[in-house]
C-alpha positions in Angstrom: 146.5 47.5 106.0 149.6 48.9 104.2 152.3 50.1 106.4 152.4 53.3 104.4 148.8 54.2 105.0 148.4 57.5 106.7 145.7 59.8 108.1 145.7 63.0 106.0 144.5 66.3 107.4 143.6 69.3 105.2 143.2 72.7 106.8 141.8 75.9 105.4 143.0 78.3 108.1 140.7 81.2 107.2 138.2 82.6 109.7 135.5 80.8 107.9 137.7 77.8 107.1 137.5 74.1 108.1 139.6 71.1 108.9 139.0 67.8 107.2 140.6 64.4 107.4 140.7 61.0 105.8 143.1 58.2 105.1 145.3 57.1 102.2 143.7 53.6 102.6 141.3 53.2 99.7 139.2 50.6 101.4 138.5 52.7 104.5 138.1 56.0 102.5 135.5 54.5 100.1 133.3 53.7 103.1 134.0 56.7 105.2 135.1 59.4 102.8 136.2 62.7 104.3 135.0 64.2 107.6 134.9 68.0 107.8 134.6 70.3 110.7 134.1 74.1 110.7 137.1 75.8 112.3 136.3 76.2 116.0 137.3 79.7 117.2 138.7 78.3 120.5 142.1 76.8 120.9 140.7 73.8 122.8 138.1 73.1 120.0 140.9 73.1 117.4 143.1 70.9 119.6 140.2 68.4 120.1 139.7 68.1 116.3 143.4 67.5 115.7 143.4 64.8 118.4 140.3 63.2 116.8 142.1 63.2 113.4 145.3 61.8 115.0 143.3 58.9 116.5 141.1 58.3 113.5 143.0 55.9 111.3 146.8 55.5 111.6 149.8 56.4 113.7 151.3 58.1 110.7 149.7 61.4 110.1 150.4 64.3 107.8 148.6 67.7 107.8 148.4 69.8 104.6 147.6 73.4 105.5 146.9 76.2 103.1 149.9 78.6 103.2 148.4 82.0 103.5 149.8 85.4 102.8 148.7 89.0 102.8 146.5 90.3 100.0 146.9 93.9 98.9 143.2 94.8 99.7 143.4 93.3 103.3 143.2 95.8 106.1 145.8 95.6 108.8 143.3 94.4 111.4 141.9 91.5 109.3 145.4 90.6 108.1 146.6 90.4 111.7 143.7 88.1 112.7 144.2 85.9 109.7 147.9 85.6 110.5 147.2 84.7 114.1 144.7 82.1 113.0 147.3 80.5 110.7 149.9 80.6 113.5 147.5 79.0 116.0 147.0 76.0 113.6 150.7 75.7 113.1 151.2 75.7 116.9 148.6 73.0 117.5 150.0 70.8 114.8 153.5 71.2 116.1 152.4 70.5 119.7 150.6 67.3 118.5 153.8 66.4 116.7 151.9 66.2 113.4 154.1 66.5 110.3 152.9 69.6 108.5 153.2 70.6 104.8 152.3 74.1 103.8 150.7 74.3 100.3 149.8 77.5 98.5 146.3 78.0 97.2 147.7 78.3 93.7 149.5 75.0 94.0 146.6 72.8 95.2 144.1 74.6 92.9 146.4 74.2 89.9 146.8 70.5 90.8 143.0 70.0 90.7 142.7 71.9 87.4 145.3 69.6 85.9 143.7 66.4 87.4 140.2 67.3 86.2 141.3 69.0 82.9 139.4 72.2 83.8 140.1 75.9 84.4 138.7 77.3 87.6 136.7 80.6 87.2 138.6 83.8 88.0 135.6 85.3 89.7 135.8 84.4 93.5 132.1 83.6 93.9 132.1 81.3 90.8 135.4 79.7 91.8 134.1 78.9 95.3 131.0 77.4 93.9 133.0 75.2 91.5 135.3 74.1 94.4 132.1 73.2 96.4 130.9 71.1 93.5 134.2 69.3 93.2 134.3 68.6 97.0 130.9 67.0 96.9 132.5 63.8 95.4 134.7 63.3 98.5 132.8 64.3 101.6 131.1 61.9 104.0 127.4 61.0 103.0 126.2 62.5 106.3 127.7 65.9 105.5 127.4 68.2 102.6 130.0 70.4 100.9 129.6 74.1 101.8 131.6 77.2 101.0 133.3 76.9 104.4 134.5 73.3 104.0 135.1 72.8 100.3 138.7 74.1 100.3 139.7 71.9 103.3 138.2 68.8 101.6 140.1 69.5 98.4 143.3 70.2 100.3 142.9 66.9 102.1 142.4 65.0 98.8 145.4 66.9 97.3 147.4 65.6 100.3 146.2 62.0 99.8 147.4 62.1 96.1 150.6 63.9 97.0 151.5 61.3 99.7 150.9 58.5 97.2 153.0 60.2 94.6 155.8 60.6 97.1 155.6 56.9 98.1 155.7 55.8 94.4 158.6 58.2 93.6 156.6 60.2 91.1 
């Protein structure tokens, strides 16, 4: 095993989001692919998932979390809940001493568009379905990509490639 191999976590912090994890080690990832979990509403459930990810592959671990912001059409109540959810994830990652990288949805989606040579649909429903289709190539065989886990799976793989690029000085 390469000393630079890491466990990579990808988090979509939305209310209907998910957390996924895998490794930068190609041999392990080809067998196991990505494991995804629907975001547990409880603090203890989220902490348990982070602990599982931390113990999964390597001592080196990096989390990529979608950096969220307010949308003009969001109501104050839903926006507050969304921000709290995001903050809870950041708190858990910090408490577990997991290096965390915030990545905007535009950045990781643009990266996938470039990598695959495609343009994601503008319409949200069509875009979500395309992301689900893309995620199907990376998820564990015992799971299936869904609208709730597709973003976290693709954020995780974005993290795998980003970590490799940083190691290679690209």
